N, C-alpha and C positions, 0 to 999 in steps of 0.2 A: 351704536346707532341701530335702532329698530327698523324692521321692514314693514311698510304699510303699502297696501295697494291703492292705486288712484281712486279717488272718491270714497275711501273708507277711512273711519277715524280709529277703528279697533284693529288690533293684531289679527292677521288671518289664521294663525295657529296659536291658540291660547289654551288655557286649561279646559274650557268648555269644549273646544274642538276635540282635544285628546280624549276627554272623559265621555263625550257623547257621539260626536260626528264620526270619529275614527272607528269607534266600536260598531256603529250602525253601518259604516262602509264595508267593514270586514264581514259582518253578518250577511249583508246583502250581495256581496261579491261571490264569485264561484271560484275563488282562488284555493280553496281546500285549507288544510291545517297548516301546511308549511309555507308561511308567507314571509317575504323579505320586506323590511321597512328601512329605508334609507333617509336620513335628514341631510338636506343640503344647507350649509351654513353660509352666512353673508361673508365669511373670511375665505370662502372657496373650498373649505374642507367638506368631506362627506363622511357621515357616521352611519355605519351599518349596524343597526340596533339589534342586539340579541335579547335584551330585557328592559322594560319599563318598570322602574322601581317605585316611583312616586310622581304625583302631580301636585305641585304647590301652586299658590296663587300667581307667582311671578316667574316661575322656572319649573322645569321637569328634571327628574333624576333618572338617568338611564346608564346602561352598560352596553358597550360595543363589542363587536368580534375583534380579536387580536389579528392585525394585519390580514394575512391570507389563511389564517388558521381557522379551524371550526370551533375552537374553544372560546367561551365568553370570558371577556376581560373582567377581573375582579375590581378594577378601577371604576369608581362612580364618576360619571360625567354630569355636571350640574350646568344645565343650559337655559338661559333666559329665552322665553318664547320669541321675543323679538329678533333673536339671532337666526331663527330658522326662516328660510325663504321659499323652500320647496320640499315636498315629501314625495318619495317614490314607493308605491306599494305594489308588489307583484309576487308571483309565485317563485319559489326557490327552484333553481335548475335541478334536474335529475342527477347531474353530476356533482352538485354542491353537497357536501357532507354536513353543512350546518342545518340545525333544526328549525330555523325560522326565528321569530321573536316571541317572547312571552310577556305577559303583563301580570304584574302581581297587584291584584285589585285589593284595596283596603276598604274599610268602612267609609261610606260617604260622609262628608262633613255635615254638621247640623246647620 
């Protein structure tokens, strides 16, 4: 079941949001280089993202941090945009050894 906000017919977090709006938000913010990105899912889980690998039309491919470790998990998470109901973007804590998240930008689709 996908999440839609009242009065909207489109998903709040889709490929366009991640491709354009998120990047613009990060550039305009004063969060610095080490930024935390957490995806809150409709099943109640929270994914602390360490890398966005790809943005497809109907889903995104990301890697998350392993439990409480600072290592990025090698496992790919393929998440339909409709499963995301909230994002949290903030600075990494000074005590946190994690580097923030990275984004592997590829060529724009034609």
